[in-house]
C-alpha positions, 0 to 999 in steps of 0.5 A, a space after each residue: 229856479 227860473 232865470 227871472 227868480 234867480 236874477 230877483 234873488 241875486 238883487 234882493 239878497 245884497 239889499 238885505 244886508 245894507 241895513 246890517 252894514 249900517 247898523 254895524 257902523 262904529 262911533 268913535 272919539 278922537 283924542 287930542 293925540 290923534 288916537 282913535 277910540 271906537 265904541 258906543 258914544 254918549 255926549 253928556 251935557 254939562 253946564 261948563 264943559 260938555 263931556 263925551 263917554 266912549 264905552 267898548 271892550 267892557 270899559 267906559 272912558 269919559 273926556 271933556 270937550 277940551 280932551 278930544 279933536 272930534 267925535 263920530 256919532 250916529 253918522 254925524 261928526 261933532 266938535 267941541 266949540 267955545 260958546 259964550 262961557 261954555 264948551 259945547 259939542 256941536 254938529 259939523 255942517 261945513 268945515 273950512 276957513 269958516 265952519 258951520 255947525 248945528 247945536 241945541 241951545 236948550 238941550 232938547 235934541 233939536 239941532 235948530 241953532 246954528 253957530 259959525 267959527 273962523 280959524 282965527 278962533 272967533 265965533 258967531 251964533 247965526 242971528 235971526 234979527 239984524 242978520 245982514 248987519 251982524 253977519 256982514 260985519 263978521 265976514 267983512 274981510 271978504 268985501 264981496 261976501 259982505 256986499 252980497 249980504 248987505 245987498 240982500 243977494 245972500 240971506 239966512 236961507 243961503 247960509 251954506 252958500 255964504 259959507 262956500 263963498 267965504 271959504 273960496 274967498 279966503 282960499 283965493 287970498 291965501 293962494 295969492 299971498 303964497 304966490 307972491 315972488 320971494 327973494 330967497 336971499 333976503 329971508 328974515 333971520 330974526 323971524 326964523 329965530 323967533 318962530 324956532 324959539 317959540 316952537 321950542 317953548 311950546 314943546 316944553 309946555 303941557 296944555 290941551 291945545 299944544 298940538 294945534 299951536 305947534 301945527 300952526 307954528 310949523 305952517 308959519 315957520 314954512 312961510 317965513 323961510 320962503 320969505 312968504 307973507 304970513 296970513 292973518 288967520 294963522 296968527 289969530 289961530 295961534 293966539 286962540 290956541 295959546 290961550 291955554 298957555 298964559 306963560 307964553 303970552 309975551 313971546 307969542 305977542 312979540 312974534 306976532 308983532 314981528 311977523 306983521 312987519 
């Protein structure tokens, strides 16, 4: 075999395996506990809470959107998002303080509809009409981003950039809060105790967003112990996760009011 043919075969053979490796990729479902199930994944439409089915090792298991953290299917990641009075699986486009998703409003597999969510639990379907007014108001906690939308510097065609700019803004605000000088001798023991008590009560409950609530409470506890301000998005996020535990509403509201002082 000539040197040229040998080189050609060496180049072509690896390419032949690329589709095989791609086809062999396994879809997955990540449960709230963090456990990952791999297999053939189907997202099942439902009027209220959509479901996901994973089949593997001769077994089929179905979960509601409230029982999973994320779903991997066809090289895309999906998350369950509250939409009006339903929970829908939406395809992740960008994640951060502000996340952007695509979804099917009519279940036709077109993925043409877009939805935004913040870490504080609020969401907004990206509007076609009154885009500047509605989106500017939604992102008003970052004045620079709002002003650029209001003045037409950023339009609906710039949605990816808007998400990036907003997330950069929130990151800067959070870093600025975290770098404020703190006096370790004046740590508010009342706040420390209130956070600790709520963590204990959350651990004793059983609800679908329990782990998320505990993760946020641990972040809050860390900041309180360092005498650092607690960002508003953490407090709003805590509220959204504890909606599933109404027995803790009073303690949560008391803590939030205390943290604002």
